[in-house]
C-alpha positions, 0 to 999 in steps of 0.5 A: 154654815147651818150644818154639822159634819157627822163622823161616818160611823154616826151617819143617820139613815135619814140624812143618807136618804135626804142626801139621796133625794137631793142627788136624785132631784138634781140629776133629774133637773140635769144640773151640776152641783156647782150650778145648784150651789150657785142657784141656792146660795150654798157652798158646793162643799156643803152640798157634797156633804148633804148628798153624802149623808154626812151633812146635818142640814137646817130647814132653811138650807133645805128650802134653799135647795128646794127652791133652786130645784124648782120644787117644794120642800115637801116634795123634797121630804115626802116619802110617797105620792098621794094616797089616791095616786099611789092606789091608781099606780097600784091598779095600773101595775097589775095591767099588761101592756095592752091594757095599759095602753087602753087605760092611758087612752081612756084617761087622755080622752077623759082628762084632755091629755092629747086632745088638742086639735092637730096635735099629730102634726106638731112633733116634739123630740125629747131626750138627753143632749147627744141623742140627735134631736137637732140633727134629726129634727131639722131633717125631719122638718125639711122632709115634712115641709114644716118649720123646725124650732128649738124650744131653748131659742123660743124661751130666749125670745120669750124672755128677751135674753139668754138662757144663762141670764134667765137662769141667773136673774129668775132661777129654775122657777122663772125659766119654767114660766117662760118655758110654758109660755113659749109652748103655748105660743108655738102650739098656737103659731104652728097649728099646721105642723112643726118639728120642735126639739126640747131640753133634756130636763123638760120631762122632770117638770110634771105640769110642763110635760103634761102640757107638752104632751097635750099639744105635741106628739112626743118622740123620745130619741134615746142612746147609750150613756156612752154615745151621749158623751161621745157625741157631746165631746165630739161637738166640743161642748162639755156644758154642763159637765164641769167635772172629769170624764168619769164623773161626767159619765156617772152623771149621765148615767144617773140622769138617764136612770132618774128620767127613763120612766118619764122619757118612756111616756112619749108617744114613740121611742126611737133608739139612735144607739149605733145607728147613722143618721140615715138609719135613725131618720128612717126610724123617726119617719116610721114613728111619726108615719111620714111616707117620704124618702131617706136622705144621705147619712150624716153624723148624729149629734145635738147642737145644744 
């Protein structure tokens, strides 16, 4: 099994830290332990021991976990970002909000982020399932008179098979390749405008998220963990939650916590918590500066 179980009293800080990193990366990717076990070829029990800091894991097992998470083993083990990146982050941390906004605009203009022609006409809705992406996205597209597309469906079209089959045959790395191809095609095909929903984990892939922000005006639709779960349950779609409701809520909280800073990179934020679809649509229209009328209220919830 490539592992020795250590007694609780002998748990080493290094193993505890490693387990925490595996758990955090799994949360950021938005996949269950069962799914990670299937993708890595390791047992769910083994991964539970690793994440709890009790598993003396081998390098082969680490490589299998990293591959399944679509990261390098170094990324899983590294203690800190690149030195120059750390220095830059330290400088930015000393700026106020207005200065940060100026710095972001300067970096974007200098290094190409967000300079694609017609970017403001292509709106991408990001956020966890249950935030209202499908409901509000379709309404916004109708109001704006532009197509509404779901990135997941376009990825399936790109690959010629279902999402489950893509992950089964090609893993996370293959899925991300098809995802980037789909993004390029959508940006090229809908230069006059489009409203697009994305999968909740897209922000955890730096290159893919940078690409998304380069060609699309990104809006984070956020909600409370309780509302995320309640809306998913109301739709009768508990994937990928294969645990109890308590465990599902803990997973949602962990996922949101691990992605919050990433979601916050969006161009605008619309909080759908305790809001009707009508109210949230009005907020979304203001966020993308679309002067059109509000439609009747309907229940909020993602179909995917």
